[in-house]
TISE-940938 format. One record per residue: residue number from 0; residue in three letters; x, y, z of N, C-alpha, C, O, CB in turn. Coordinates in steps of 0.1 Angstrom, whole numbers, plus 5000, padded with zeros to 4 digits. Atoms other than C-alpha are relative to their C-alpha. Glycine has a CB too. Example, Ala and Ser with C-alpha at 12.3 -4.5 7.8 and 13.67 -1.06 7.14 Angstrom:
2
{n->0, res->ALA, n_u->5009, n_v->4988, n_w->5000, ca_u->5123, ca_v->4955, ca_w->5078, c_u->5009, c_v->5012, c_w->5000, o_u->5019, o_v->5012, o_w->5007, cb_u->4990, cb_v->5000, cb_w->5012}
{n->1, res->SER, n_u->4991, n_v->4989, n_w->5000, ca_u->5137, ca_v->4989, ca_w->5071, c_u->4992, c_v->5011, c_w->5008, o_u->4997, o_v->5022, o_w->5009, cb_u->5004, cb_v->5005, cb_w->4986}
END
This chain:
110
{n->0, res->MET, n_u->4989, n_v->4995, n_w->4991, ca_u->8288, ca_v->1585, ca_w->0349, c_u->4998, c_v->5014, c_w->5004, o_u->4999, o_v->5018, o_w->5015, cb_u->5013, cb_v->4997, cb_w->4994}
{n->1, res->PRO, n_u->5001, n_v->4985, n_w->4996, ca_u->8282, ca_v->1623, ca_w->0346, c_u->4988, c_v->5002, c_w->5010, o_u->4989, o_v->5011, o_w->5018, cb_u->4998, cb_v->5007, cb_w->4987}
{n->2, res->THR, n_u->5011, n_v->4998, n_w->4991, ca_u->8249, ca_v->1619, ca_w->0364, c_u->5004, c_v->4997, c_w->5014, o_u->5000, o_v->5005, o_w->5023, cb_u->4988, cb_v->4991, cb_w->4996}
{n->3, res->THR, n_u->4995, n_v->5003, n_w->4987, ca_u->8266, ca_v->1603, ca_w->0394, c_u->5009, c_v->5011, c_w->5005, o_u->5008, o_v->5015, o_w->5016, cb_u->5008, cb_v->4987, cb_w->5000}
{n->4, res->VAL, n_u->4991, n_v->4989, n_w->4996, ca_u->8292, ca_v->1631, ca_w->0394, c_u->4992, c_v->5012, c_w->5004, o_u->4995, o_v->5018, o_w->5014, cb_u->5010, cb_v->5003, cb_w->4989}
{n->5, res->PHE, n_u->5009, n_v->4989, n_w->4998, ca_u->8265, ca_v->1657, ca_w->0392, c_u->4993, c_v->4999, c_w->5014, o_u->4991, o_v->5008, o_w->5021, cb_u->4990, cb_v->5002, cb_w->4989}
{n->6, res->ARG, n_u->5008, n_v->5003, n_w->4987, ca_u->8245, ca_v->1641, ca_w->0421, c_u->5010, c_v->5002, c_w->5012, o_u->5006, o_v->5008, o_w->5022, cb_u->4994, cb_v->4986, cb_w->5000}
{n->7, res->CYS, n_u->4991, n_v->4998, n_w->4989, ca_u->8276, ca_v->1640, ca_w->0443, c_u->5004, c_v->5014, c_w->5002, o_u->5005, o_v->5019, o_w->5013, cb_u->5013, cb_v->4992, cb_w->4997}
{n->8, res->LEU, n_u->4997, n_v->4986, n_w->4999, ca_u->8284, ca_v->1676, ca_w->0435, c_u->4988, c_v->5007, c_w->5007, o_u->4990, o_v->5016, o_w->5016, cb_u->5002, cb_v->5006, cb_w->4986}
{n->9, res->LEU, n_u->5012, n_v->4994, n_w->4993, ca_u->8248, ca_v->1686, ca_w->0445, c_u->4999, c_v->4997, c_w->5015, o_u->4996, o_v->5005, o_w->5023, cb_u->4987, cb_v->4996, cb_w->4993}
{n->10, res->LEU, n_u->5000, n_v->5003, n_w->4986, ca_u->8251, ca_v->1667, ca_w->0477, c_u->5010, c_v->5008, c_w->5008, o_u->5007, o_v->5012, o_w->5019, cb_u->5002, cb_v->4984, cb_w->5002}
{n->11, res->SER, n_u->4990, n_v->4992, n_w->4993, ca_u->8283, ca_v->1684, ca_w->0486, c_u->4996, c_v->5015, c_w->5001, o_u->4998, o_v->5021, o_w->5012, cb_u->5013, cb_v->5000, cb_w->4992}
{n->12, res->LEU, n_u->5005, n_v->4986, n_w->4999, ca_u->8267, ca_v->1718, ca_w->0478, c_u->4990, c_v->5001, c_w->5011, o_u->4990, o_v->5011, o_w->5018, cb_u->4994, cb_v->5004, cb_w->4986}
{n->13, res->ALA, n_u->5010, n_v->5000, n_w->4989, ca_u->8238, ca_v->1710, ca_w->0501, c_u->5006, c_v->5000, c_w->5014, o_u->5001, o_v->5007, o_w->5023, cb_u->4990, cb_v->4989, cb_w->4998}
{n->14, res->ILE, n_u->4993, n_v->5001, n_w->4987, ca_u->8261, ca_v->1701, ca_w->0529, c_u->5007, c_v->5014, c_w->5003, o_u->5005, o_v->5019, o_w->5014, cb_u->5010, cb_v->4989, cb_w->5000}
{n->15, res->VAL, n_u->4993, n_v->4987, n_w->4998, ca_u->8282, ca_v->1733, ca_w->0525, c_u->4990, c_v->5011, c_w->5002, o_u->4992, o_v->5019, o_w->5011, cb_u->5009, cb_v->5003, cb_w->4988}
{n->16, res->HIS, n_u->5010, n_v->4989, n_w->4999, ca_u->8251, ca_v->1755, ca_w->0520, c_u->4993, c_v->5000, c_w->5014, o_u->4989, o_v->5010, o_w->5019, cb_u->4990, cb_v->4999, cb_w->4989}
{n->17, res->GLY, n_u->5007, n_v->5001, n_w->4987, ca_u->8235, ca_v->1742, ca_w->0552, c_u->5007, c_v->5005, c_w->5012, o_u->5001, o_v->5007, o_w->5022, cb_u->4996, cb_v->4986, cb_w->5002}
{n->18, res->SER, n_u->4992, n_v->4995, n_w->4989, ca_u->8263, ca_v->1754, ca_w->0574, c_u->5004, c_v->5014, c_w->4998, o_u->5009, o_v->5017, o_w->4987, cb_u->5012, cb_v->4990, cb_w->5002}
{n->19, res->SER, n_u->4997, n_v->4986, n_w->5001, ca_u->8269, ca_v->1790, ca_w->0581, c_u->5014, c_v->5003, c_w->5005, o_u->5022, o_v->5011, o_w->4999, cb_u->4990, cb_v->5009, cb_w->5006}
{n->20, res->TYR, n_u->4987, n_v->4997, n_w->4994, ca_u->8299, ca_v->1791, ca_w->0604, c_u->5007, c_v->4988, c_w->5005, o_u->5000, o_v->4979, o_w->5011, cb_u->4998, cb_v->5011, cb_w->5011}
{n->21, res->ALA, n_u->4992, n_v->5011, n_w->4995, ca_u->8326, ca_v->1766, ca_w->0612, c_u->5003, c_v->5002, c_w->5015, o_u->5014, o_v->5005, o_w->5019, cb_u->5013, cb_v->4997, cb_w->4992}
{n->22, res->ALA, n_u->4998, n_v->4996, n_w->4985, ca_u->8320, ca_v->1770, ca_w->0650, c_u->5004, c_v->4988, c_w->5008, o_u->5010, o_v->4990, o_w->5019, cb_u->4986, cb_v->5005, cb_w->5005}
{n->23, res->SER, n_u->4997, n_v->5011, n_w->4992, ca_u->8325, ca_v->1735, ca_w->0662, c_u->5010, c_v->4990, c_w->4994, o_u->5012, o_v->4991, o_w->4981, cb_u->4987, cb_v->4992, cb_w->5004}
{n->24, res->ALA, n_u->4991, n_v->5010, n_w->5006, ca_u->8350, ca_v->1707, ca_w->0658, c_u->4992, c_v->4990, c_w->4991, o_u->4998, o_v->4985, o_w->4981, cb_u->5007, cb_v->4992, cb_w->5012}
{n->25, res->HIS, n_u->5008, n_v->5009, n_w->5008, ca_u->8322, ca_v->1685, ca_w->0645, c_u->4998, c_v->5006, c_w->4986, o_u->4999, o_v->4999, o_w->4976, cb_u->4986, cb_v->4997, cb_w->5006}
{n->26, res->GLU, n_u->5002, n_v->4994, n_w->5013, ca_u->8315, ca_v->1710, ca_w->0617, c_u->5013, c_v->5000, c_w->4992, o_u->5012, o_v->4998, o_w->4980, cb_u->4994, cb_v->5014, cb_w->5002}
{n->27, res->GLN, n_u->4987, n_v->5000, n_w->5007, ca_u->8352, ca_v->1713, ca_w->0609, c_u->5002, c_v->4986, c_w->4994, o_u->5007, o_v->4985, o_w->4983, cb_u->5011, cb_v->5003, cb_w->5010}
{n->28, res->SER, n_u->4998, n_v->5013, n_w->5005, ca_u->8353, ca_v->1675, ca_w->0605, c_u->4991, c_v->4997, c_w->4988, o_u->4995, o_v->4990, o_w->4979, cb_u->4998, cb_v->4989, cb_w->5011}
{n->29, res->GLN, n_u->5009, n_v->5002, n_w->5011, ca_u->8322, ca_v->1675, ca_w->0583, c_u->5004, c_v->5007, c_w->4988, o_u->5003, o_v->5002, o_w->4977, cb_u->4986, cb_v->5005, cb_w->5005}
{n->30, res->LEU, n_u->4996, n_v->4992, n_w->5011, ca_u->8336, ca_v->1702, ca_w->0561, c_u->5013, c_v->4994, c_w->4994, o_u->5015, o_v->4994, o_w->4982, cb_u->5003, cb_v->5015, cb_w->5004}
{n->31, res->SER, n_u->4988, n_v->5008, n_w->5005, ca_u->8369, ca_v->1682, ca_w->0558, c_u->4995, c_v->4988, c_w->4992, o_u->5001, o_v->4985, o_w->4982, cb_u->5009, cb_v->4995, cb_w->5012}
{n->32, res->LEU, n_u->5005, n_v->5011, n_w->5008, ca_u->8348, ca_v->1653, ca_w->0546, c_u->4994, c_v->5005, c_w->4987, o_u->4996, o_v->4998, o_w->4977, cb_u->4989, cb_v->4993, cb_w->5008}
{n->33, res->VAL, n_u->5004, n_v->4994, n_w->5013, ca_u->8332, ca_v->1676, ca_w->0520, c_u->5011, c_v->5002, c_w->4991, o_u->5010, o_v->4999, o_w->4979, cb_u->4993, cb_v->5014, cb_w->5003}
{n->34, res->LEU, n_u->4989, n_v->4998, n_w->5008, ca_u->8366, ca_v->1685, ca_w->0508, c_u->5005, c_v->4987, c_w->4994, o_u->5009, o_v->4986, o_w->4982, cb_u->5012, cb_v->5007, cb_w->5008}
{n->35, res->GLN, n_u->4996, n_v->5013, n_w->5005, ca_u->8375, ca_v->1648, ca_w->0505, c_u->4990, c_v->4995, c_w->4989, o_u->4995, o_v->4989, o_w->4979, cb_u->5000, cb_v->4990, cb_w->5012}
{n->36, res->GLN, n_u->5010, n_v->5004, n_w->5010, ca_u->8343, ca_v->1642, ca_w->0486, c_u->5002, c_v->5008, c_w->4987, o_u->5000, o_v->5002, o_w->4976, cb_u->4986, cb_v->5002, cb_w->5005}
{n->37, res->LEU, n_u->4997, n_v->4992, n_w->5012, ca_u->8351, ca_v->1670, ca_w->0462, c_u->5012, c_v->4995, c_w->4993, o_u->5012, o_v->4994, o_w->4980, cb_u->5002, cb_v->5015, cb_w->5004}
{n->38, res->ASP, n_u->4988, n_v->5006, n_w->5006, ca_u->8385, ca_v->1654, ca_w->0456, c_u->4995, c_v->4987, c_w->4992, o_u->5000, o_v->4985, o_w->4981, cb_u->5010, cb_v->4997, cb_w->5010}
{n->39, res->ALA, n_u->5005, n_v->5012, n_w->5007, ca_u->8367, ca_v->1621, ca_w->0448, c_u->4992, c_v->5003, c_w->4988, o_u->4993, o_v->4996, o_w->4978, cb_u->4992, cb_v->4992, cb_w->5010}
{n->40, res->ILE, n_u->5008, n_v->4996, n_w->5012, ca_u->8342, ca_v->1638, ca_w->0425, c_u->5009, c_v->5005, c_w->4989, o_u->5006, o_v->5001, o_w->4977, cb_u->4990, cb_v->5011, cb_w->5004}
{n->41, res->GLU, n_u->4991, n_v->4995, n_w->5010, ca_u->8370, ca_v->1655, ca_w->0407, c_u->5007, c_v->4989, c_w->4993, o_u->5009, o_v->4989, o_w->4981, cb_u->5010, cb_v->5010, cb_w->5006}
{n->42, res->ARG, n_u->4994, n_v->5012, n_w->5006, ca_u->8388, ca_v->1622, ca_w->0402, c_u->4991, c_v->4992, c_w->4991, o_u->4995, o_v->4988, o_w->4980, cb_u->5006, cb_v->4991, cb_w->5011}
{n->43, res->LEU, n_u->5010, n_v->5007, n_w->5008, ca_u->8356, ca_v->1606, ca_w->0389, c_u->4998, c_v->5007, c_w->4987, o_u->4997, o_v->5001, o_w->4977, cb_u->4987, cb_v->4998, cb_w->5008}
{n->44, res->ALA, n_u->5003, n_v->4992, n_w->5012, ca_u->8350, ca_v->1634, ca_w->0365, c_u->5012, c_v->5000, c_w->4990, o_u->5010, o_v->4999, o_w->4978, cb_u->4997, cb_v->5015, cb_w->5004}
{n->45, res->THR, n_u->4988, n_v->5001, n_w->5009, ca_u->8386, ca_v->1633, ca_w->0352, c_u->5000, c_v->4986, c_w->4993, o_u->5003, o_v->4985, o_w->4982, cb_u->5013, cb_v->5002, cb_w->5009}
{n->46, res->ARG, n_u->5000, n_v->5014, n_w->5006, ca_u->8383, ca_v->1595, ca_w->0347, c_u->4989, c_v->4999, c_w->4989, o_u->4991, o_v->4993, o_w->4979, cb_u->4997, cb_v->4990, cb_w->5011}
{n->47, res->ALA, n_u->5011, n_v->5000, n_w->5010, ca_u->8349, ca_v->1600, ca_w->0329, c_u->5004, c_v->5007, c_w->4988, o_u->5001, o_v->5003, o_w->4977, cb_u->4987, cb_v->5005, cb_w->5006}
{n->48, res->GLU, n_u->4996, n_v->4992, n_w->5012, ca_u->8364, ca_v->1627, ca_w->0307, c_u->5010, c_v->4992, c_w->4991, o_u->5009, o_v->4993, o_w->4979, cb_u->5006, cb_v->5013, cb_w->5005}
{n->49, res->THR, n_u->4990, n_v->5007, n_w->5008, ca_u->8393, ca_v->1605, ca_w->0296, c_u->4994, c_v->4988, c_w->4993, o_u->4999, o_v->4985, o_w->4982, cb_u->5011, cb_v->4994, cb_w->5009}
{n->50, res->VAL, n_u->5006, n_v->5011, n_w->5007, ca_u->8370, ca_v->1576, ca_w->0286, c_u->4989, c_v->5004, c_w->4990, o_u->4985, o_v->4997, o_w->4982, cb_u->4994, cb_v->4990, cb_w->5010}
{n->51, res->SER, n_u->5010, n_v->4995, n_w->5009, ca_u->8345, ca_v->1598, ca_w->0268, c_u->5007, c_v->5003, c_w->4987, o_u->5017, o_v->5009, o_w->4986, cb_u->4992, cb_v->5012, cb_w->5006}
{n->52, res->PRO, n_u->4994, n_v->4997, n_w->5013, ca_u->8351, ca_v->1600, ca_w->0231, c_u->5001, c_v->5015, c_w->4997, o_u->4991, o_v->5022, o_w->4999, cb_u->4992, cb_v->4993, cb_w->4989}
{n->53, res->SER, n_u->4999, n_v->4986, n_w->5003, ca_u->8364, ca_v->1634, ca_w->0220, c_u->4993, c_v->5003, c_w->4987, o_u->4989, o_v->5015, o_w->4985, cb_u->5015, cb_v->5004, cb_w->4999}
{n->54, res->GLU, n_u->5007, n_v->4998, n_w->5013, ca_u->8349, ca_v->1630, ca_w->0185, c_u->4986, c_v->4994, c_w->5001, o_u->4983, o_v->4985, o_w->4994, cb_u->5008, cb_v->4993, cb_w->4989}
{n->55, res->SER, n_u->5013, n_v->5005, n_w->4997, ca_u->8314, ca_v->1625, ca_w->0198, c_u->4991, c_v->5004, c_w->4988, o_u->4991, o_v->5015, o_w->4983, cb_u->4994, cb_v->5005, cb_w->5013}
{n->56, res->VAL, n_u->5010, n_v->4997, n_w->5010, ca_u->8286, ca_v->1622, ca_w->0172, c_u->4987, c_v->5004, c_w->5006, o_u->4977, o_v->5007, o_w->4999, cb_u->4998, cb_v->4988, cb_w->4991}
{n->57, res->GLU, n_u->5013, n_v->4997, n_w->4993, ca_u->8259, ca_v->1629, ca_w->0198, c_u->4999, c_v->5016, c_w->5000, o_u->5008, o_v->5023, o_w->4999, cb_u->5000, cb_v->4995, cb_w->5014}
{n->58, res->ARG, n_u->5003, n_v->4986, n_w->5001, ca_u->8242, ca_v->1663, ca_w->0198, c_u->5005, c_v->5007, c_w->5013, o_u->5010, o_v->5019, o_w->5012, cb_u->4985, cb_v->5002, cb_w->4999}
{n->59, res->TYR, n_u->4996, n_v->4994, n_w->4987, ca_u->8251, ca_v->1670, ca_w->0235, c_u->5012, c_v->4992, c_w->5006, o_u->5012, o_v->4980, o_w->5004, cb_u->4988, cb_v->5001, cb_w->5010}
{n->60, res->ARG, n_u->4989, n_v->5006, n_w->4993, ca_u->8282, ca_v->1663, ca_w->0255, c_u->5001, c_v->5007, c_w->5014, o_u->4997, o_v->5018, o_w->5015, cb_u->5013, cb_v->5000, cb_w->4992}
{n->61, res->PHE, n_u->4999, n_v->4994, n_w->4987, ca_u->8291, ca_v->1669, ca_w->0291, c_u->5012, c_v->5009, c_w->5001, o_u->5022, o_v->5007, o_w->4995, cb_u->5002, cb_v->4988, cb_w->5011}
{n->62, res->ASP, n_u->4990, n_v->4990, n_w->4999, ca_u->8311, ca_v->1700, ca_w->0299, c_u->5009, c_v->4998, c_w->5012, o_u->5007, o_v->5004, o_w->5023, cb_u->4994, cb_v->5015, cb_w->5001}
{n->63, res->TYR, n_u->4991, n_v->5003, n_w->4989, ca_u->8339, ca_v->1686, ca_w->0321, c_u->5008, c_v->5012, c_w->5005, o_u->5010, o_v->5013, o_w->5017, cb_u->5009, cb_v->4989, cb_w->4996}
{n->64, res->PRO, n_u->4993, n_v->4988, n_w->4995, ca_u->8360, ca_v->1718, ca_w->0322, c_u->4992, c_v->5009, c_w->5009, o_u->4997, o_v->5014, o_w->5019, cb_u->5006, cb_v->5007, cb_w->4988}
{n->65, res->ARG, n_u->5009, n_v->4991, n_w->4992, ca_u->8331, ca_v->1738, ca_w->0335, c_u->4997, c_v->4993, c_w->5014, o_u->4997, o_v->5000, o_w->5024, cb_u->4987, cb_v->5002, cb_w->4993}
{n->66, res->LEU, n_u->5002, n_v->5007, n_w->4987, ca_u->8324, ca_v->1711, ca_w->0362, c_u->5013, c_v->5001, c_w->5009, o_u->5012, o_v->5004, o_w->5021, cb_u->4997, cb_v->4985, cb_w->4997}
{n->67, res->SER, n_u->4987, n_v->4999, n_w->4993, ca_u->8361, ca_v->1712, ca_w->0372, c_u->5001, c_v->5014, c_w->5006, o_u->5006, o_v->5015, o_w->5018, cb_u->5012, cb_v->4997, cb_w->4991}
{n->68, res->LYS, n_u->4999, n_v->4986, n_w->4995, ca_u->8360, ca_v->1750, ca_w->0376, c_u->4990, c_v->5002, c_w->5012, o_u->4994, o_v->5008, o_w->5022, cb_u->4997, cb_v->5010, cb_w->4989}
{n->69, res->ASP, n_u->5009, n_v->4998, n_w->4989, ca_u->8329, ca_v->1748, ca_w->0398, c_u->5004, c_v->4992, c_w->5012, o_u->5003, o_v->4997, o_w->5023, cb_u->4986, cb_v->4994, cb_w->4995}
{n->70, res->ILE, n_u->4995, n_v->5007, n_w->4989, ca_u->8344, ca_v->1721, ca_w->0419, c_u->5011, c_v->5008, c_w->5007, o_u->5012, o_v->5008, o_w->5019, cb_u->5005, cb_v->4986, cb_w->4996}
{n->71, res->GLN, n_u->4989, n_v->4992, n_w->4994, ca_u->8375, ca_v->1742, ca_w->0424, c_u->4995, c_v->5012, c_w->5008, o_u->5000, o_v->5016, o_w->5018, cb_u->5010, cb_v->5005, cb_w->4989}
{n->72, res->ARG, n_u->5006, n_v->4988, n_w->4993, ca_u->8353, ca_v->1772, ca_w->0433, c_u->4994, c_v->4996, c_w->5013, o_u->4996, o_v->5003, o_w->5023, cb_u->4990, cb_v->5006, cb_w->4991}
{n->73, res->ILE, n_u->5006, n_v->5005, n_w->4988, ca_u->8334, ca_v->1752, ca_w->0459, c_u->5011, c_v->4996, c_w->5010, o_u->5010, o_v->5000, o_w->5022, cb_u->4991, cb_v->4987, cb_w->4998}
{n->74, res->ARG, n_u->4988, n_v->5003, n_w->4992, ca_u->8367, ca_v->1738, ca_w->0473, c_u->5006, c_v->5012, c_w->5006, o_u->5009, o_v->5012, o_w->5018, cb_u->5010, cb_v->4991, cb_w->4992}
{n->75, res->GLN, n_u->4993, n_v->4988, n_w->4995, ca_u->8382, ca_v->1772, ca_w->0476, c_u->4991, c_v->5007, c_w->5011, o_u->4996, o_v->5012, o_w->5021, cb_u->5002, cb_v->5010, cb_w->4989}
{n->76, res->GLY, n_u->5010, n_v->4994, n_w->4990, ca_u->8350, ca_v->1785, ca_w->0494, c_u->5000, c_v->4993, c_w->5013, o_u->5000, o_v->5000, o_w->5024, cb_u->4986, cb_v->5000, cb_w->4994}
{n->77, res->VAL, n_u->5000, n_v->5008, n_w->4988, ca_u->8351, ca_v->1757, ca_w->0519, c_u->5013, c_v->5003, c_w->5008, o_u->5013, o_v->5005, o_w->5020, cb_u->4998, cb_v->4985, cb_w->4998}
{n->78, res->GLN, n_u->4987, n_v->4997, n_w->4993, ca_u->8388, ca_v->1762, ca_w->0526, c_u->5001, c_v->5014, c_w->5005, o_u->5007, o_v->5016, o_w->5016, cb_u->5012, cb_v->4997, cb_w->4989}
{n->79, res->ASP, n_u->5000, n_v->4987, n_w->4995, ca_u->8384, ca_v->1799, ca_w->0529, c_u->4992, c_v->5002, c_w->5013, o_u->4995, o_v->5009, o_w->5022, cb_u->4996, cb_v->5010, cb_w->4990}
{n->80, res->TYR, n_u->5009, n_v->4999, n_w->4988, ca_u->8356, ca_v->1794, ca_w->0554, c_u->5006, c_v->4993, c_w->5012, o_u->5005, o_v->4998, o_w->5023, cb_u->4987, cb_v->4993, cb_w->4997}
{n->81, res->MET, n_u->4994, n_v->5008, n_w->4989, ca_u->8375, ca_v->1768, ca_w->0574, c_u->5012, c_v->5008, c_w->5006, o_u->5015, o_v->5007, o_w->5018, cb_u->5004, cb_v->4987, cb_w->4995}
{n->82, res->SER, n_u->4989, n_v->4993, n_w->4995, ca_u->8406, ca_v->1790, ca_w->0577, c_u->5001, c_v->5014, c_w->4994, o_u->5010, o_v->5016, o_w->4985, cb_u->5013, cb_v->4992, cb_w->4998}
{n->83, res->PRO, n_u->5000, n_v->4987, n_w->5006, ca_u->8399, ca_v->1826, ca_w->0569, c_u->5012, c_v->5008, c_w->5004, o_u->5017, o_v->5007, o_w->5015, cb_u->4987, cb_v->5008, cb_w->5004}
{n->84, res->SER, n_u->4989, n_v->4991, n_w->4997, ca_u->8428, ca_v->1850, ca_w->0566, c_u->4996, c_v->5012, c_w->5008, o_u->5003, o_v->5017, o_w->5017, cb_u->5008, cb_v->5003, cb_w->4987}
{n->85, res->ARG, n_u->5006, n_v->4988, n_w->4993, ca_u->8406, ca_v->1879, ca_w->0577, c_u->4986, c_v->5002, c_w->4994, o_u->4983, o_v->4995, o_w->4984, cb_u->5009, cb_v->5013, cb_w->4998}
{n->86, res->ALA, n_u->5013, n_v->4998, n_w->5005, ca_u->8371, ca_v->1891, ca_w->0572, c_u->5001, c_v->5008, c_w->4987, o_u->5006, o_v->5019, o_w->4986, cb_u->4991, cb_v->5008, cb_w->5011}
{n->87, res->GLN, n_u->5000, n_v->4994, n_w->5014, ca_u->8366, ca_v->1899, ca_w->0535, c_u->4986, c_v->4998, c_w->4994, o_u->4979, o_v->4988, o_w->4998, cb_u->5011, cb_v->4993, cb_w->4991}
{n->88, res->PRO, n_u->5013, n_v->5002, n_w->5006, ca_u->8336, ca_v->1904, ca_w->0514, c_u->5000, c_v->4987, c_w->4991, o_u->5010, o_v->4983, o_w->4986, cb_u->4996, cb_v->5012, cb_w->4991}
{n->89, res->ARG, n_u->5001, n_v->5012, n_w->5008, ca_u->8323, ca_v->1873, ca_w->0497, c_u->5000, c_v->5003, c_w->4985, o_u->4995, o_v->5014, o_w->4981, cb_u->4988, cb_v->4992, cb_w->5004}
{n->90, res->ASP, n_u->5001, n_v->4999, n_w->5015, ca_u->8326, ca_v->1868, ca_w->0459, c_u->4986, c_v->4997, c_w->4996, o_u->4981, o_v->4986, o_w->4999, cb_u->5011, cb_v->4990, cb_w->4993}
{n->91, res->PRO, n_u->5014, n_v->5002, n_w->5003, ca_u->8291, ca_v->1873, ca_w->0446, c_u->4997, c_v->4991, c_w->4987, o_u->4986, o_v->4988, o_w->4984, cb_u->4994, cb_v->5013, cb_w->4998}
{n->92, res->ALA, n_u->5003, n_v->5008, n_w->5012, ca_u->8296, ca_v->1851, ca_w->0414, c_u->4994, c_v->4987, c_w->5004, o_u->4997, o_v->4981, o_w->5015, cb_u->5014, cb_v->4998, cb_w->4993}
{n->93, res->GLU, n_u->5007, n_v->5012, n_w->4998, ca_u->8274, ca_v->1821, ca_w->0412, c_u->5006, c_v->4989, c_w->4992, o_u->5013, o_v->4991, o_w->4982, cb_u->4985, cb_v->5001, cb_w->4997}
{n->94, res->LEU, n_u->4996, n_v->5011, n_w->5008, ca_u->8281, ca_v->1786, ca_w->0400, c_u->4992, c_v->4999, c_w->4987, o_u->4981, o_v->5004, o_w->4987, cb_u->4999, cb_v->4987, cb_w->5008}
{n->95, res->VAL, n_u->5007, n_v->5001, n_w->5013, ca_u->8272, ca_v->1779, ca_w->0364, c_u->4989, c_v->4989, c_w->5001, o_u->4978, o_v->4992, o_w->4998, cb_u->5010, cb_v->4997, cb_w->4989}
{n->96, res->GLY, n_u->5010, n_v->5011, n_w->4998, ca_u->8255, ca_v->1745, ca_w->0370, c_u->4995, c_v->4994, c_w->4987, o_u->4989, o_v->4983, o_w->4988, cb_u->4989, cb_v->5006, cb_w->5007}
{n->97, res->ASP, n_u->5005, n_v->5007, n_w->5013, ca_u->8247, ca_v->1738, ca_w->0333, c_u->5012, c_v->4994, c_w->4994, o_u->5021, o_v->5001, o_w->4989, cb_u->4993, cb_v->5011, cb_w->4991}
{n->98, res->TYR, n_u->4988, n_v->5008, n_w->5005, ca_u->8271, ca_v->1711, ca_w->0321, c_u->4997, c_v->4993, c_w->4987, o_u->5005, o_v->4984, o_w->4984, cb_u->5004, cb_v->4990, cb_w->5011}
{n->99, res->ARG, n_u->5003, n_v->5006, n_w->5013, ca_u->8256, ca_v->1703, ca_w->0288, c_u->5005, c_v->5009, c_w->4989, o_u->5001, o_v->5021, o_w->4988, cb_u->4985, cb_v->4997, cb_w->4998}
{n->100, res->LEU, n_u->4996, n_v->4992, n_w->5012, ca_u->8273, ca_v->1715, ca_w->0256, c_u->4993, c_v->4995, c_w->4988, o_u->4992, o_v->4983, o_w->4986, cb_u->5016, cb_v->4998, cb_w->4999}
{n->101, res->ASP, n_u->5006, n_v->5003, n_w->5013, ca_u->8256, ca_v->1716, ca_w->0223, c_u->5011, c_v->4998, c_w->4990, o_u->5020, o_v->5007, o_w->4989, cb_u->4990, cb_v->5010, cb_w->4995}
{n->102, res->THR, n_u->4989, n_v->5002, n_w->5011, ca_u->8278, ca_v->1701, ca_w->0195, c_u->4993, c_v->5003, c_w->4987, o_u->4982, o_v->4999, o_w->4985, cb_u->5006, cb_v->4986, cb_w->5001}
{n->103, res->LEU, n_u->5005, n_v->4998, n_w->5013, ca_u->8274, ca_v->1712, ca_w->0160, c_u->5000, c_v->4987, c_w->4992, o_u->5010, o_v->4979, o_w->4993, cb_u->5008, cb_v->5011, cb_w->4993}
{n->104, res->PRO, n_u->5000, n_v->5012, n_w->5009, ca_u->8265, ca_v->1685, ca_w->0134, c_u->5013, c_v->5000, c_w->4992, o_u->5017, o_v->5011, o_w->4987, cb_u->4988, cb_v->4999, cb_w->4992}
{n->105, res->ALA, n_u->4988, n_v->5001, n_w->5009, ca_u->8296, ca_v->1673, ca_w->0115, c_u->4997, c_v->5004, c_w->4986, o_u->5006, o_v->5011, o_w->4980, cb_u->5006, cb_v->4986, cb_w->5001}
{n->106, res->LYS, n_u->5004, n_v->4997, n_w->5014, ca_u->8278, ca_v->1676, ca_w->0082, c_u->4987, c_v->5008, c_w->5000, o_u->4978, o_v->5003, o_w->5008, cb_u->5000, cb_v->4988, cb_w->4991}
{n->107, res->PRO, n_u->5013, n_v->4994, n_w->5000, ca_u->8250, ca_v->1700, ca_w->0074, c_u->4990, c_v->4991, c_w->4994, o_u->4992, o_v->4984, o_w->4984, cb_u->5001, cb_v->5013, cb_w->4991}
{n->108, res->LEU, n_u->5011, n_v->5008, n_w->5006, ca_u->8217, ca_v->1683, ca_w->0068, c_u->4995, c_v->5006, c_w->4988, o_u->4993, o_v->5018, o_w->4987, cb_u->4989, cb_v->4998, cb_w->5011}
{n->109, res->PRO, n_u->5005, n_v->4995, n_w->5013, ca_u->8203, ca_v->1685, ca_w->0033, c_u->4986, c_v->5006, c_w->5001, o_u->4981, o_v->5011, o_w->4992, cb_u->5000, cb_v->4989, cb_w->4990}
END
């Protein structure tokens, strides 16, 4: 499930990155679709997070809170682009993109 969420997020990023200015009605509709897809990705991630065991014995687990923050950041960027309040400098911070958390072993190995 996390792989599907990640692929959808990357597809949305590619769509948003490929467009520079919301100059046409077609582009506005495409960006609206991107926002809908981000909503769907966020719902899928929330659902995946609720079914994943919190007491995982695996070494790595998916970082759902970080994914959620990145989705919110993308959504805010698209919304700001579609309806800017005024010309403002862009936020230079980048997305994290690494959603794997290392978990410590429950018991030290002998």
